[in-house]
C-alpha positions as a Markdown table, in Angstrom:
| # | Residue | x | y | z |
|---|---|---|---|---|
| 1 | Met | 27.0 | 28.4 | 84.1 |
| 2 | Tyr | 27.6 | 28.2 | 88.0 |
| 3 | Tyr | 26.2 | 31.6 | 89.7 |
| 4 | Pro | 27.3 | 32.0 | 93.7 |
| 5 | Asp | 24.1 | 32.9 | 95.9 |
| 6 | Thr | 23.1 | 29.6 | 94.1 |
| 7 | His | 23.9 | 26.9 | 96.8 |
| 8 | Leu | 22.8 | 29.5 | 99.6 |
| 9 | Cys | 19.2 | 29.5 | 98.4 |
| 10 | Phe | 18.8 | 26.0 | 98.5 |
| 11 | Gln | 20.7 | 25.5 | 101.8 |
| 12 | Glu | 18.0 | 28.6 | 103.4 |
| 13 | Lys | 14.5 | 27.4 | 102.0 |
| 14 | Asn | 13.4 | 31.3 | 101.5 |
| 15 | Ile | 10.8 | 31.7 | 98.9 |
| 16 | Tyr | 11.1 | 34.9 | 99.5 |
| 17 | Ser | 14.5 | 35.9 | 99.2 |
| 18 | Pro | 15.5 | 37.9 | 96.3 |
| 19 | Asn | 18.3 | 35.0 | 94.6 |
| 20 | Val | 16.0 | 32.3 | 95.4 |
| 21 | Phe | 13.2 | 34.2 | 93.0 |
| 22 | Phe | 15.8 | 35.3 | 90.2 |
| 23 | Ile | 17.5 | 31.2 | 90.2 |
| 24 | Arg | 13.3 | 30.3 | 89.7 |
| 25 | Ser | 12.8 | 33.0 | 87.4 |
| 26 | Arg | 15.8 | 32.1 | 85.0 |
| 27 | Ser | 14.5 | 28.5 | 85.9 |
| 28 | Arg | 11.1 | 29.5 | 84.1 |
| 29 | Asn | 12.7 | 31.3 | 81.0 |
| 30 | Arg | 14.9 | 28.7 | 80.1 |
| 31 | Lys | 11.8 | 26.4 | 80.4 |
| 32 | Ala | 9.9 | 28.9 | 78.0 |
| 33 | Ala | 12.6 | 29.7 | 75.8 |
| 34 | Asp | 13.3 | 25.8 | 75.2 |
| 35 | Lys | 9.9 | 25.1 | 74.9 |
| 36 | Gly | 9.3 | 28.1 | 72.6 |
| 37 | Lys | 12.2 | 26.6 | 70.2 |
| 38 | Arg | 11.0 | 23.2 | 70.3 |
| 39 | Thr | 7.2 | 24.4 | 69.4 |
| 40 | Met | 8.9 | 26.8 | 66.8 |
| 41 | Val | 11.0 | 23.2 | 65.6 |
| 42 | Phe | 7.9 | 21.4 | 65.1 |
| 43 | Val | 5.6 | 24.4 | 64.0 |
| 44 | Phe | 9.0 | 24.8 | 61.0 |
| 45 | Ile | 8.7 | 20.9 | 61.1 |
| 46 | Thr | 5.0 | 20.5 | 60.3 |
| 47 | Ala | 4.6 | 23.5 | 57.8 |
| 48 | Gly | 7.6 | 22.2 | 55.9 |
| 49 | Ile | 5.8 | 18.3 | 55.3 |
| 50 | Ile | 2.7 | 20.5 | 54.9 |
| 51 | Ser | 4.6 | 22.3 | 51.8 |
| 52 | Leu | 5.4 | 18.7 | 50.4 |
| 53 | Leu | 3.0 | 17.4 | 50.4 |
| 54 | Ala | 1.4 | 20.5 | 49.0 |
| 55 | Ala | 3.7 | 20.3 | 46.4 |
| 56 | Thr | 3.9 | 16.9 | 45.8 |
| 57 | Ile | -0.2 | 16.7 | 45.2 |
| 58 | Gly | -0.3 | 20.1 | 43.0 |
| 59 | Ala | 2.8 | 17.7 | 40.5 |
| 60 | Leu | 0.4 | 14.9 | 41.0 |
| 61 | Ile | -2.6 | 16.2 | 39.8 |
| 62 | Ala | 0.0 | 18.2 | 37.1 |
| 63 | Phe | 0.9 | 15.3 | 36.1 |
| 64 | Lys | -2.7 | 13.5 | 36.0 |
| 65 | Ile | -3.8 | 16.1 | 34.0 |
| 66 | Gln | -0.3 | 16.4 | 31.7 |
| 67 | Ser | -1.7 | 12.6 | 31.1 |
| 68 | Arg | -5.0 | 13.7 | 30.5 |
| 69 | Val | -4.2 | 15.6 | 27.4 |
| 70 | Leu | -1.7 | 14.2 | 25.8 |
| 71 | Arg | -4.3 | 11.4 | 26.0 |
| 72 | Asn | -6.7 | 13.0 | 24.6 |
| 73 | Thr | -4.6 | 14.4 | 22.1 |
| 74 | Gly | -3.2 | 10.7 | 21.1 |
| 75 | Leu | -6.9 | 9.8 | 20.5 |
| 76 | Glu | -7.7 | 12.7 | 18.0 |
| 77 | His | -4.5 | 12.1 | 16.6 |
| 78 | Glu | -5.3 | 8.6 | 16.2 |
| 79 | Ala | -9.0 | 9.5 | 14.7 |
| 80 | Trp | -7.4 | 11.9 | 12.5 |
| 81 | Gln | -5.2 | 9.5 | 11.6 |
| 82 | Leu | -8.1 | 7.1 | 10.9 |
| 83 | Ala | -10.5 | 9.4 | 8.5 |
| 84 | Gln | -7.0 | 10.2 | 6.1 |
| 85 | Glu | -6.6 | 6.6 | 5.3 |
| 86 | Ala | -10.6 | 6.4 | 5.6 |
| 87 | His | -10.8 | 10.2 | 3.1 |
| 88 | Gln | -7.6 | 8.2 | 0.9 |
| 89 | Ser | -9.6 | 4.9 | 0.7 |
| 90 | Val | -11.7 | 6.3 | -0.7 |
| 91 | Trp | -10.4 | 8.6 | -3.3 |
| 92 | Glu | -8.3 | 6.3 | -4.2 |
| 93 | Gly | -11.1 | 4.0 | -4.8 |
| 94 | Asn | -12.7 | 6.9 | -6.6 |
| 95 | Gln | -9.8 | 7.5 | -9.0 |
| 96 | Arg | -10.0 | 3.4 | -9.6 |
| 97 | Lys | -13.7 | 4.1 | -10.9 |
| 98 | Gln | -12.9 | 7.7 | -13.2 |
| 99 | Ala | -9.3 | 5.5 | -14.2 |
| 100 | Leu | -11.7 | 2.2 | -15.5 |
| 101 | Glu | -14.9 | 3.9 | -16.9 |
| 102 | Leu | -11.6 | 6.5 | -18.4 |
| 103 | Glu | -11.0 | 2.9 | -20.0 |
| 104 | His | -14.0 | 1.3 | -21.3 |
| 105 | Glu | -14.8 | 5.6 | -22.9 |
| 106 | Leu | -11.0 | 5.2 | -25.0 |
| 107 | Thr | -11.6 | 1.6 | -25.8 |
| 108 | Arg | -15.2 | 2.3 | -26.9 |
| 109 | Gln | -14.1 | 5.4 | -28.6 |
| 110 | Val | -11.0 | 3.7 | -30.0 |
| 111 | Gln | -13.5 | 0.4 | -31.4 |
| 112 | Gln | -15.9 | 3.8 | -33.2 |
| 113 | Ile | -12.8 | 4.9 | -34.6 |
| 114 | Gln | -11.6 | 1.7 | -36.4 |
| 115 | Glu | -14.9 | 0.6 | -36.9 |
| 116 | Ala | -15.5 | 3.7 | -38.8 |
| 117 | Trp | -11.9 | 3.0 | -40.1 |
| 118 | Gln | -13.2 | -0.3 | -41.9 |
| 119 | Arg | -16.1 | 1.5 | -43.5 |
| 120 | Trp | -14.5 | 4.0 | -44.6 |
| 121 | Glu | -11.6 | 1.5 | -46.6 |
| 122 | Val | -14.5 | -0.5 | -47.9 |
| 123 | His | -16.6 | 2.3 | -48.6 |
| 124 | Asp | -13.2 | 3.4 | -50.6 |
| 125 | Thr | -12.6 | 0.6 | -52.3 |
| 126 | Gln | -15.8 | 0.2 | -53.7 |
| 127 | Arg | -15.4 | 4.9 | -55.2 |
| 128 | Leu | -12.4 | 3.9 | -56.4 |
| 129 | Ala | -13.4 | -0.2 | -58.0 |
| 130 | Lys | -16.8 | 2.6 | -59.7 |
| 131 | Leu | -13.9 | 5.6 | -60.2 |
| 132 | Ile | -12.0 | 2.7 | -62.1 |
| 133 | Val | -15.0 | 1.2 | -64.1 |
| 134 | His | -16.0 | 4.5 | -65.3 |
| 135 | Thr | -12.3 | 6.2 | -65.8 |
| 136 | His | -12.2 | 2.5 | -67.9 |
| 137 | Asn | -15.8 | 3.7 | -69.4 |
| 138 | Leu | -14.4 | 6.9 | -70.5 |
| 139 | Leu | -11.2 | 5.7 | -71.9 |
| 140 | His | -13.1 | 3.9 | -74.0 |
| 141 | Phe | -15.8 | 6.7 | -74.5 |
| 142 | Leu | -12.5 | 9.1 | -75.9 |
| 143 | Glu | -10.4 | 6.3 | -77.5 |
| 144 | Pro | -11.3 | 7.4 | -81.2 |
| 145 | Ile | -10.3 | 10.9 | -79.7 |
| 146 | Cys | -7.7 | 10.2 | -78.7 |
| 147 | Ala | -6.2 | 7.9 | -81.0 |
| 148 | Gly | -1.8 | 7.3 | -80.6 |
| 149 | Glu | -1.9 | 9.3 | -76.7 |
| 150 | Thr | -0.6 | 8.8 | -73.6 |
| 151 | Tyr | -2.9 | 8.7 | -70.2 |
| 152 | Pro | -3.4 | 8.0 | -66.9 |
| 153 | Ile | -4.9 | 5.1 | -65.4 |
| 154 | Ala | -6.1 | 5.0 | -61.4 |
| 155 | Thr | -5.5 | 1.7 | -59.8 |
| 156 | Ser | -5.8 | 0.5 | -56.0 |
| 157 | Asn | -2.4 | 1.9 | -55.7 |
| 158 | Arg | -0.7 | 3.6 | -58.4 |
| 159 | Trp | -1.3 | 5.6 | -61.8 |
| 160 | Ile | -0.4 | 3.8 | -65.1 |
| 161 | Phe | -0.1 | 5.5 | -67.7 |
| 162 | Val | -1.5 | 3.9 | -70.9 |
| 163 | Lys | -0.2 | 4.7 | -74.3 |
| 164 | His | -2.5 | 4.2 | -76.7 |
| 165 | Asn | -2.2 | 2.5 | -80.1 |
């Protein structure tokens, strides 16, 4: 911007002239305004940089905390999984032990039943033999009474009907 009185001011060298004061004031005001603008821009840039640094540091802290929490959660999960596997292993061992004990007990009971059955077969065979002997003796005793009649005789597997003459 051009002011017509500015060239006079530099020629007269009168510092008390109103034109000179006006020019100097305007020049000082511009310099002060420029300096104020630069200061304000510097403050805004500094505040922006500080805000970015604070946000970055906050994000890094948050990431660090999240990393620690995730690591702890992973460790807890791994410990839980190991505990579950150990529990499962103990449980399977106990199940195997109980199954083996049950198998031994069942085998023992089956053997006892087989032995009892064999004893019963021997005893039954002996009882049947005695019964046949007693029946035979009874038939000889009753022979004169029952002459000519049919009567049953027990053998080991069946009944035989014999007619006495």
